[in-house]
C-alpha positions in Angstrom: 30.5 10.5 40.4 26.6 9.4 40.4 25.5 13.1 40.3 27.9 14.2 37.4 26.8 10.9 35.4 23.1 12.0 36.0 23.5 15.4 35.5 25.5 14.4 31.7 22.6 12.2 30.7 20.1 15.1 31.6 22.4 17.4 29.3 22.0 14.7 26.4 17.9 14.3 26.9 17.9 18.3 26.8 20.1 18.3 23.8 18.2 15.9 21.8 14.9 17.0 22.7 15.8 20.3 21.5 17.0 18.9 18.0 14.2 17.4 17.2 11.9 20.0 18.4 10.5 22.8 15.9 11.6 26.4 15.8 8.9 28.5 17.8 10.0 31.3 15.6 9.4 29.6 12.5 6.4 28.0 13.6 4.8 31.7 14.5 5.7 32.6 10.9 4.3 29.9 9.2 0.6 30.3 11.0 0.9 34.2 10.4 2.1 34.5 7.1 1.5 30.7 5.7 5.3 31.2 4.4 8.1 29.3 5.8 10.5 27.9 3.2 13.1 25.9 4.6 11.8 26.0 8.3 12.0 23.7 11.2 8.6 22.7 11.8 9.3 19.3 12.7 6.8 17.6 15.5 4.9 21.1 15.1 1.1 20.8 15.8 -0.7 22.5 12.6 -3.9 20.5 12.8 -6.6 22.6 11.2 -4.0 25.2 10.0 -5.1 27.2 7.1 -2.0 26.7 4.4 -3.4 26.9 1.4 -1.2 28.5 -1.2 1.8 28.4 1.3 5.5 28.1 0.4 6.4 25.5 2.8 9.4 24.2 0.4 12.4 22.6 1.8 10.8 22.6 5.3 11.2 19.9 7.8 7.9 19.0 8.7 8.8 15.2 10.0 6.2 14.2 12.6 4.2 17.3 12.4 0.5 17.3 12.8 -1.2 18.3 10.0 -4.6 16.6 10.3 -7.3 18.3 8.6 -4.9 21.2 7.6 -5.7 23.1 4.5 -2.7 22.8 2.2 -4.6 23.3 -1.1 -2.0 24.7 -3.9 0.7 24.6 -1.4 4.4 24.1 -2.3 5.9 21.4 -0.5 8.7 21.0 -3.0 11.5 18.6 -1.2 9.9 19.2 2.2 10.6 16.2 4.9 7.2 14.9 5.6 8.3 11.5 7.2 6.3 10.3 9.8 3.7 13.5 9.5 0.0 12.9 10.3 -1.6 14.5 6.8 -4.8 12.4 7.7 -7.9 14.1 6.2 -5.8 17.2 5.0 -6.6 19.2 1.7 -3.7 18.9 -0.7 -5.3 19.6 -3.9 -2.9 20.9 -6.5 -0.3 20.8 -4.0 3.2 20.8 -5.1 5.1 17.9 -3.3 7.9 17.1 -6.0 10.5 15.1 -4.5 8.6 15.6 -0.9 9.8 12.8 1.6 6.3 11.3 3.0 7.9 7.8 3.9 6.1 6.5 7.0 3.1 9.5 6.5 -0.2 9.0 7.5 -2.5 10.2 4.4 -5.3 8.6 5.2 -8.5 10.2 3.9 -6.3 12.9 2.2 -7.7 14.9 -0.7 -4.6 15.0 -3.0 -6.3 15.5 -6.4 -4.3 17.0 -8.9 -1.2 17.2 -6.8 2.2 17.1 -8.0 3.8 13.9 -6.2 6.6 13.0 -8.8 9.8 11.6 -7.4 8.1 11.4 -3.9 9.2 8.9 -1.4 5.8 7.4 -0.3 7.1 4.1 0.7 5.6 2.8 4.0 3.0 5.7 3.5 -0.9 4.9 4.8 -2.9 6.1 2.0 -5.8 4.1 3.0 -9.0 5.7 1.3 -7.0 9.0 -0.3 -8.2 11.0 -3.2 -5.0 10.5 -5.7 -7.3 11.0 -8.7 -5.5 12.7 -11.8 -2.2 13.1 -9.3 1.3 13.0 -10.7 3.0 10.3 -9.5 5.4 9.6 -12.0 8.9 8.2 -10.8 7.4 8.0 -6.9 8.3 5.4 -4.5 5.0 3.7 -3.2 7.0 0.1 -2.3 5.2 -1.0 0.5 2.6 1.5 1.0 -1.1 1.0 2.0 -3.2 2.1 -0.9 -6.5 0.1 0.7 -9.6 2.0 -0.9 -7.6 4.7 -2.6 -8.8 6.4 -5.7 -6.2 6.5 -8.3 -8.6 7.2 -11.3 -6.5 9.1 -14.1 -3.3 8.9 -12.0 0.1 9.1 -13.6 2.5 6.5 -12.0 4.8 6.5 -15.0 8.0 4.6 -13.7 6.7 4.5 -10.2 7.6 1.9 -8.0 4.8 -0.4 -6.8 6.5 -3.4 -6.3 4.8 -5.6 -4.1 2.0 -3.2 -3.4 -1.4 -4.1 -2.6 -3.6 -2.8 -4.8 -6.6 -4.9 -4.5 -10.0 -3.6 -5.9 -9.2 -0.1 -6.7 -10.0 2.2 -9.2 -6.8 2.3 -11.7 -9.1 3.3 -14.7 -7.4 5.4 -17.6 -4.2 5.3 -15.3 -0.9 5.9 -16.5 1.2 3.0 -15.2 3.6 2.6 -18.3 7.1 1.6 -17.4 6.1 1.1 -13.6 7.3 -1.6 -11.8 4.5 -3.8 -10.5 6.3 -7.2 -9.7 4.4 -9.2 -7.8 2.3 -6.7 -6.9 -1.9 -7.6 -5.8 -4.1 -6.3 -8.5 -6.9 -8.8 -8.1 -10.6 -7.3 -8.7 -8.7 -3.9 -9.9 -10.2 -1.7 -12.4 -7.6 -1.0 -15.2 -10.0 -0.2 -17.9 -8.4 1.7 -20.8 -5.2 2.2 -18.4 -1.9 2.7 -19.9 0.7 -0.5 -18.9 3.0 -0.4 -21.9 6.2 -1.5 -21.0 5.3 -2.3 -17.6 6.9 -4.9 -15.0 4.0 -7.2 -14.3 5.8 -10.7 -14.0 4.3 -12.9 -10.8 1.6 -10.1 -10.5 -1.9 -11.2 -9.4 -4.6 -9.7 -11.7 -7.3 -12.3 -11.1 -10.6 -10.7 -12.1 -8.9 -7.4 -13.0 -10.8 -5.7 -15.8 -8.0 -4.7 -18.1 -10.8 -4.1 -20.9 -9.1 -1.8 -23.7 -5.8 -1.4 -21.5 -2.5 -0.8 -23.3 -0.3 -3.6 -22.4 2.1 -3.5 -25.5 5.7 -4.6 -24.3 4.6 -5.4 -20.8 6.0 -8.4 -18.9 3.7 -10.6 -17.7 6.1 -13.4 -16.9 4.1 -16.2 -14.7 1.5 -13.5 -14.0 -1.9 -14.6 -13.0 -4.6 -13.4 -15.2 -7.2 -16.2 -14.7 -10.5 -14.8 -15.1 -9.7 -11.4 -16.1 -11.2 -9.4 -18.7 -8.8 -8.4 -21.4 -11.4 -7.6 -24.5 -9.8 -5.3 -27.0 -6.5 -4.9 -24.7 -3.3 -4.3 -26.6 -1.1 -6.8 -25.7 1.5 -6.9 -28.8 4.8 -7.9 -28.0 4.1 -8.8 -24.1 6.0 -11.3 -22.4 2.9 -14.2 -21.2 5.0 -16.6 -20.9 3.8 -19.0 -18.1 1.3 -16.7 -17.7 -2.4 -18.0 -16.3 -4.8 -17.2 -18.7 -7.6 -19.5 -17.4 -11.2 -18.3 -18.5 -9.6 -14.9 -19.3 -11.6 -13.0 -22.0 -8.9 -11.9 -24.9 -11.6 -11.4 -27.4 -10.6 -8.8 -30.0 -7.4 -8.3 -28.2 -4.2 -7.6 -30.2 -1.5 -10.7 -29.2 0.8 -10.0 -32.2 4.3 -11.0 -31.7 4.0 -11.7 -27.8 5.3 -14.9 -26.1 2.2 -17.2 -24.8 4.9 -20.2 -24.6 3.7 -22.5 -21.6 0.9 -20.1 -21.1 -2.5 -21.7 -19.7 -5.2 -20.5 -22.2 -7.8 -23.2 -20.9 -11.3 -21.9 -21.7 -10.1 -18.8 -22.6 -11.9 -16.6 -25.2 -9.7 -15.5 -28.1 -12.3 -14.9 -30.4 -11.4 -12.4 -33.0 -8.0 -11.6 -31.0 -5.0 -11.0 -33.6 -2.4 -13.8 -32.7 0.1 -13.1 -35.6 3.6 -13.8 -34.8 3.0 -15.5 -31.5 5.0 -17.5 -29.9 3.2 -20.7 -28.5 5.3 -23.5 -27.7 3.6 -25.7 -25.0 0.8 -23.1 -24.5 -2.4 -25.1 -23.2 -5.5 -24.6 -25.6 -8.0 -26.9 -23.5 -11.2 -25.8 -24.9 -9.9 -22.4 -26.1 -12.4 -20.3 -28.3 -10.7 -19.2 -31.2 -13.3 -18.2 -33.4 -12.5 -16.0 -36.2 -8.9 -15.5 -35.0 -6.3 -14.5 -36.5 -3.3 -17.1 -36.3 -1.2 -17.0 -39.4 2.4 -16.6 -38.7 2.3 -18.3 -35.2 5.4 -20.2 -34.1 5.6 -23.3 -31.9 1.6 -24.1 -32.6 0.9 -27.6 -33.6 -2.0 -30.0 -34.7 -1.9 -31.4 -31.1 -2.6 -28.2 -29.3 -5.4 -27.3 -31.8 -7.0 -30.3 -31.7 -8.0 -29.4 -28.2 -10.0 -26.2 -29.0 -13.4 -25.5 -28.6 -13.7 -24.1 -32.0 -11.8 -23.1 -35.3 -14.8 -21.5 -37.2 -13.8 -18.5 -39.3 -10.1 -18.3 -37.7 -7.2 -17.8 -40.1 -4.6 -20.3 -40.1 -1.4 -21.1 -42.1 -2.1 -23.3 -45.3 0.0 -26.2 -43.6 -1.9 -26.1 -40.2 -5.0 -25.5 -42.1 -4.6 -28.7 -44.3 -3.8 -30.5 -41.1 -7.0 -29.5 -39.2 -9.3 -30.3 -42.1 -7.8 -33.4 -42.5 -7.9 -34.4 -38.5 -10.5 -32.1 -37.0 -12.7 -31.0 -39.6 -15.7 -30.6 -37.0 -13.3 -27.5 -35.1 -14.0 -25.8 -38.7 -18.0 -25.9 -38.7 -20.2 -23.0 -37.1 -20.8 -24.1 -33.4 -24.2 -25.1 -32.7 -23.8 -23.8 -29.2 -23.9 -20.4 -28.5 -20.1 -19.1 -27.7 -19.2 -15.8 -25.9 -18.0 -13.9 -28.7 -16.7 -11.0 -26.2 -19.7 -8.9 -27.5 -20.6 -5.9 -25.0 
């Protein structure tokens, strides 16, 4: 009875190994011709292999070792690369559309101009990977490690980056429109001229981020932390900034028309020359806020008590009733400041 049990367990082990192991014929074919679509290459050793221009679409490469492999312009459409080792791999211009890269190791990989649309990169390791100009629209990057990755010019339209750690990354000119960045950490990140229109950034950490010239129209920044961030000439029209922390933020020359700033903290913020027409500002904290030359006509929820706390209203445009109250109660705010104010000039 004991021998039969041991034999049975041995058969189960062998069967399990055979199921998970790669097909020797498929491996030989991949190495010889470079083409092996829909092949079983799971757990195969393809490190340093030259698979440039190879057709590996729909192939099972789960757990495979592809470290230092040349996959330049390879077709890996809908391939299973979960748990694969692709560290230092050359994946420039590769087609990884709808590929499964969950838990894959892509540290130091070159993914410039790669097609990663709708790819699953959840929990993937992209430490110091080069993703510049790559296309990742609708990709899932939730909980991925993007430490020191290069994401300049990347297309992340509608991508899932919720709770992602994107600290101090290069996302300059990146397309993040309609992406999910809820509670993502973007502190110290370079987002100059990035497209964040319609993006969900609620609860996101954007402290010290550079968003100058960025498009944030219609973005959801509810309770986001934007303290000491640079939003010089950014487009925030129609954005939800209610409850946002904008302490000491640079919003000079920014377009905030018809945005929601209710309950926002704008202490010491620079809004010189900003367009605030049609903005909702009920409960906004304007202590020592620079409103020099700001356009404030049509603002809702703004009262004289809030305005009395600002740093200056010199050359600002206000509705007639508010302007009358300012002249009567705080005329000094309309005078040209004697001290030098930061007007956001670059």
